[in-house]
C-alpha positions as CSV (number, residue, x, y, z in Angstrom):
1,M,164.9,105.4,154.0
2,G,162.7,102.6,152.0
3,K,163.8,101.2,148.5
4,K,162.5,103.7,145.9
5,R,159.8,101.6,144.0
6,H,161.2,100.7,140.1
7,P,158.9,102.6,137.8
8,L,157.9,99.9,135.8
9,I,156.2,98.9,139.2
10,R,154.7,102.0,139.7
11,E,152.9,101.4,136.3
12,L,151.9,98.1,136.6
13,W,150.1,99.2,139.8
14,A,148.3,102.0,137.7
15,L,147.2,99.4,135.0
16,L,145.7,97.4,138.0
17,L,143.8,99.9,139.5
18,L,142.4,100.2,135.7
19,L,141.7,96.3,135.4
20,L,140.0,96.3,138.9
21,A,137.5,99.4,137.5
22,A,136.7,97.8,134.9
23,L,135.9,94.3,136.0
24,G,134.0,96.3,139.0
25,F,132.3,98.3,136.6
26,F,130.7,95.3,135.1
27,W,130.9,92.8,137.9
28,R,127.8,91.8,137.7
29,I,127.4,90.9,133.8
30,L,130.7,89.2,134.4
31,F,130.3,87.2,137.8
32,T,126.7,86.8,138.1
33,P,124.3,84.2,135.6
34,D,121.6,86.6,135.9
35,A,122.5,89.3,133.8
36,W,123.9,90.1,130.5
37,K,124.1,92.9,128.3
38,P,123.2,94.9,126.2
39,A,119.6,94.3,127.6
40,G,118.3,95.1,124.7
41,G,120.2,92.8,122.4
42,G,122.0,94.8,119.9
43,D,124.5,93.8,117.6
44,L,126.5,92.2,119.8
45,V,123.7,88.9,119.8
46,S,122.0,89.2,117.0
47,F,125.0,90.0,114.4
48,L,128.6,89.6,115.8
49,F,128.0,86.6,117.9
50,P,126.7,84.4,115.3
51,M,129.4,86.4,113.0
52,Y,131.9,85.1,114.9
53,R,130.9,81.6,116.2
54,F,130.8,80.8,111.9
55,A,134.6,81.8,111.9
56,A,135.5,79.9,114.8
57,A,133.5,76.9,113.1
58,S,135.0,77.4,109.8
59,L,138.5,77.3,111.1
60,R,138.1,74.8,113.3
61,A,137.3,72.8,110.1
62,G,140.0,73.9,108.5
63,E,138.3,76.2,106.1
64,L,138.9,80.6,105.3
65,P,135.5,81.2,105.6
66,L,135.2,83.6,102.5
67,W,131.7,82.8,101.7
68,N,128.6,83.0,104.5
69,P,126.2,80.4,103.0
70,H,123.4,81.2,106.2
71,L,123.0,84.6,105.4
72,Y,120.3,85.2,102.5
73,G,121.3,83.1,99.6
74,G,125.0,83.1,100.9
75,A,127.0,86.5,100.6
76,P,131.2,87.3,101.4
77,F,132.2,86.7,104.7
78,L,135.7,88.0,104.6
79,A,135.2,91.0,102.8
80,D,132.5,92.1,105.4
81,M,135.3,94.2,107.2
82,Q,133.0,93.3,110.5
83,S,134.0,89.5,110.4
84,G,137.0,90.5,112.2
85,L,138.6,87.6,111.1
86,F,142.1,88.4,111.5
87,Y,142.2,90.6,114.0
88,P,144.4,89.3,117.0
89,P,142.4,89.4,120.0
90,N,139.3,87.4,117.8
91,L,141.6,85.0,115.8
92,L,142.8,84.0,118.7
93,L,139.7,83.3,120.7
94,F,138.5,81.7,117.2
95,L,141.8,79.2,117.3
96,L,141.8,78.3,121.3
97,A,138.2,78.4,122.1
98,P,135.8,77.7,119.1
99,E,132.6,76.6,120.8
100,F,132.7,79.7,123.2
101,N,129.6,80.8,124.4
102,Y,128.2,84.6,124.6
103,R,130.0,85.2,128.3
104,A,133.1,84.9,126.2
105,M,131.6,88.4,124.0
106,E,131.0,90.2,127.2
107,W,134.6,89.7,128.4
108,M,135.9,90.5,125.2
109,V,134.5,93.8,125.3
110,V,135.0,94.7,129.3
111,F,139.2,93.6,128.2
112,H,138.5,96.3,125.0
113,V,137.2,98.9,127.9
114,F,140.3,98.0,130.0
115,L,142.6,97.9,126.9
116,A,141.2,101.8,126.1
117,G,141.8,103.0,129.7
118,S,145.6,101.0,129.7
119,F,146.1,103.2,126.2
120,M,144.6,106.3,127.5
121,Y,147.1,105.8,130.8
122,L,150.1,105.4,128.7
123,C,149.1,108.2,126.2
124,L,148.6,111.1,129.0
125,R,151.5,110.2,130.6
126,Y,154.2,110.0,127.6
127,M,152.8,112.1,125.1
128,E,155.3,114.7,125.4
129,P,159.3,113.4,125.1
130,G,161.1,114.5,128.3
131,R,158.4,114.7,129.7
132,S,155.6,112.8,131.8
133,V,152.1,114.2,133.0
134,R,151.2,112.6,136.9
135,M,150.2,109.3,137.6
136,P,147.0,110.7,139.3
137,A,146.2,113.0,136.5
138,A,146.8,110.2,134.0
139,L,144.5,108.0,135.7
140,A,141.9,110.3,135.8
141,G,142.0,110.9,132.3
142,A,142.4,106.8,131.1
143,T,139.2,106.7,133.8
144,A,137.0,108.9,131.5
145,Y,137.7,107.9,128.2
146,M,136.9,104.0,129.2
147,F,133.8,104.7,131.1
148,S,133.0,107.8,128.6
149,D,129.4,107.0,126.5
150,L,131.7,105.5,123.1
151,F,132.6,102.4,125.1
152,I,129.5,102.5,127.8
153,L,126.5,102.8,125.4
154,H,128.1,100.8,122.5
155,F,128.7,98.1,124.8
156,G,127.1,95.8,121.7
157,N,129.1,97.1,119.3
158,L,132.6,94.8,120.1
159,N,133.8,95.7,116.6
160,L,132.9,99.6,117.5
161,V,135.1,99.3,121.1
162,A,138.2,97.6,119.9
163,V,139.1,99.7,117.2
164,A,138.2,103.0,119.6
165,A,140.8,101.4,122.6
166,W,143.4,101.5,120.5
167,L,143.1,104.8,119.2
168,P,145.4,106.0,122.6
169,L,148.1,103.7,121.6
170,I,148.0,104.5,117.8
171,F,148.0,108.8,119.1
172,L,151.0,108.2,121.1
173,L,153.3,106.4,119.0
174,F,152.6,109.0,115.9
175,W,152.7,112.6,118.1
176,R,156.1,111.3,119.4
177,A,157.0,110.7,115.8
178,L,156.3,113.9,115.0
179,R,158.2,115.5,117.9
180,T,161.2,113.2,118.2
181,R,161.7,112.6,114.5
182,S,161.4,109.0,114.5
183,L,161.0,107.0,111.3
184,W,160.3,103.9,113.7
185,L,158.3,105.2,115.7
186,A,155.9,106.4,112.8
187,A,155.8,102.7,112.1
188,G,155.0,101.7,115.0
189,A,152.0,104.0,115.0
190,G,151.3,102.2,111.2
191,I,151.4,98.7,113.2
192,A,149.3,99.6,115.6
193,F,146.4,101.5,113.2
194,G,146.6,98.4,111.3
195,V,145.5,96.0,113.8
196,S,143.0,97.9,115.1
197,T,141.2,98.6,111.4
198,L,141.3,94.7,111.2
199,A,138.8,94.7,114.2
200,G,136.3,96.0,111.5
201,H,135.1,99.2,112.1
202,L,135.4,101.8,109.3
203,Q,133.8,104.5,110.6
204,I,136.3,104.9,113.7
205,T,139.1,103.7,111.8
206,L,138.2,107.1,109.4
207,F,137.7,109.1,112.6
208,I,142.0,107.9,113.7
209,G,142.8,108.6,110.4
210,L,141.5,112.1,110.1
211,A,142.7,112.7,114.2
212,L,146.4,111.9,113.0
213,V,145.9,114.7,109.9
214,V,145.0,117.2,112.2
215,A,147.6,116.8,114.7
216,A,150.1,116.6,112.0
217,A,148.8,119.9,110.8
218,V,148.7,121.0,114.2
219,E,152.3,120.3,114.7
220,A,153.8,121.5,111.5
221,L,152.0,125.0,112.0
222,T,153.0,125.1,115.7
223,K,156.6,124.8,114.2
224,N,156.1,127.5,111.8
225,D,154.9,129.9,113.9
226,T,157.6,129.3,116.2
227,G,160.4,130.9,114.6
228,H,161.8,129.0,111.6
229,Q,162.7,132.3,109.7
230,D,164.9,130.4,107.5
231,G,162.6,128.2,105.4
232,G,162.7,126.0,108.5
233,G,158.6,125.8,108.1
234,G,158.4,123.7,105.0
235,R,160.9,121.5,106.6
236,D,158.6,120.8,108.9
237,W,155.4,120.3,107.3
238,A,157.4,117.7,105.1
239,W,158.3,116.0,108.1
240,S,154.8,116.0,109.1
241,L,153.9,114.7,105.9
242,L,156.5,112.1,105.9
243,V,155.3,111.1,109.3
244,L,152.1,110.7,108.2
245,A,152.8,108.8,104.7
246,I,154.6,106.0,106.6
247,T,152.1,105.8,109.3
248,V,149.0,105.4,106.8
249,A,151.1,102.9,104.4
250,V,152.0,100.7,107.0
251,A,148.7,100.5,108.6
252,I,147.0,100.1,105.1
253,G,149.9,97.5,104.0
254,L,148.8,95.5,107.5
255,A,144.8,95.7,106.9
256,A,145.3,94.9,103.0
257,V,144.0,91.3,103.6
258,V,141.1,92.9,104.8
259,L,140.7,96.4,103.2
260,L,141.3,95.2,99.9
261,P,138.4,92.3,99.7
262,T,136.2,94.8,101.4
263,F,136.7,97.4,98.9
264,E,136.2,95.2,96.1
265,Y,132.8,94.3,98.0
266,T,131.7,97.6,97.8
267,Q,131.9,97.7,93.8
268,L,129.3,95.3,93.8
């Protein structure tokens, strides 16, 4: 009999298939010189590309871009959370390739489409403790998510795509925290939520927060309906609220460097 393949190797093969799917779907804009996306321009061309180039140029000059003198008569930059200044993939791009071209922006979107598929695959595979969904089913769900209209129609909204890509990982850690009563997993969900918030699309961030509230309520109600006759239902609600509070607190703490200036900006 042949040697049994290590489970990690199988998962890496699945992620490789998702990577090939992303590269294959976007092959024309990535590997040919005569195509670019979005065809009509969109925010990626007119808004995010110049904003990211300004951030990269400022950091290269040793300046933290708190103010953008090139917009109207000048405007706050860091306080506009769409700047994505502290989002780790953006920051890596700004520091390593400060003179990046538009093709780099397209690669960033494709990378996040792949990231969305990878996180959804892991979420579907391992959401329930002690039980895993079969690989083909998880791959099918991951492919459906990464090529859904949210990512394809909003290719020009890199910050939207970046935030939404983290949703499956946040939900995976949060749900397992509820099921296994792990404060560490709750904190992990908060870290993932905070990182996604730094990408700078408040609407999708609020949707993710709403999804966590619904998940916490569903878990508490389900436990309450399945036989806690001794007052355990109250403990289930308390635990769900604790997990939710830790997740949100960690996320806000991590993203406060952007959230606080943005909040101040909205008051003006």
